[in-house]
C-alpha positions in Angstrom: 6.4 -2.7 -19.2 9.3 -5.0 -19.1 10.6 -5.8 -16.6 14.1 -4.3 -17.7 12.7 -0.4 -17.1 11.9 -1.2 -13.6 15.3 -1.2 -12.4 18.7 0.2 -13.4 21.7 -1.3 -15.4 23.5 -1.6 -12.3 20.6 -3.9 -10.7 20.6 -7.1 -13.1 24.1 -6.8 -13.5 24.3 -7.8 -9.3 22.1 -9.9 -9.7 23.7 -11.9 -12.8 26.8 -12.0 -10.7 24.9 -13.3 -7.6 23.6 -16.3 -9.7 27.0 -16.5 -11.4 28.6 -17.0 -7.9 25.4 -19.8 -7.2 26.6 -21.5 -10.1 30.1 -21.6 -9.6 29.2 -23.0 -6.1 26.9 -26.0 -6.6 27.7 -29.5 -7.3 25.0 -30.4 -9.3 25.6 -30.1 -13.2 22.4 -29.6 -14.4 21.4 -26.9 -11.7 24.9 -25.3 -12.0 23.8 -24.3 -15.9 20.5 -23.3 -15.1 21.5 -20.9 -12.5 24.3 -20.1 -15.4 21.2 -19.6 -18.2 19.6 -16.9 -15.1 22.6 -16.0 -15.2 22.6 -14.9 -18.5 18.9 -13.7 -18.5 19.6 -11.1 -16.2 22.5 -10.0 -18.3 20.2 -9.6 -20.6 18.1 -7.8 -18.4 20.7 -5.2 -18.3 21.7 -4.8 -21.7 18.1 -4.3 -22.4 18.1 -1.4 -19.6 21.5 0.2 -20.5 19.9 0.8 -23.7 16.4 1.8 -22.9 18.4 4.1 -20.5 20.8 5.4 -23.4 17.4 6.0 -25.2 15.7 8.2 -22.7 18.6 10.4 -21.9 18.9 11.4 -25.8 15.2 11.7 -26.1 14.8 13.5 -23.1 12.2 11.6 -21.4 12.7 8.2 -24.1 9.1 8.8 -26.1 9.6 9.4 -29.5 13.1 7.4 -29.6 12.0 4.5 -27.9 9.2 4.1 -30.5 11.1 4.4 -33.5 13.5 2.1 -32.2 10.5 -0.3 -31.8 10.8 -0.6 -28.3 7.2 1.0 -27.3 4.0 -1.2 -29.1 1.1 1.0 -29.4 -2.4 -1.0 -30.0 -4.1 -0.7 -32.9 -7.5 1.4 -32.9 -10.5 -0.2 -32.2 
């Protein structure tokens, strides 16, 4: 299970904003860049969580549509 499934999109957006604020207040350019990259990663998690949430709501549980969208990888039989 990916991290994006653990929390709703709003959670990840709030984390992204938190790191953007930290970056804006950081005096060291390299650290500021790293904090902005972390914020971008949280934004991506929010996008993924929103996509998963939408697929689950369309499917009433998510299984078939997530598999069609390539979000579920099944192990090959042994």
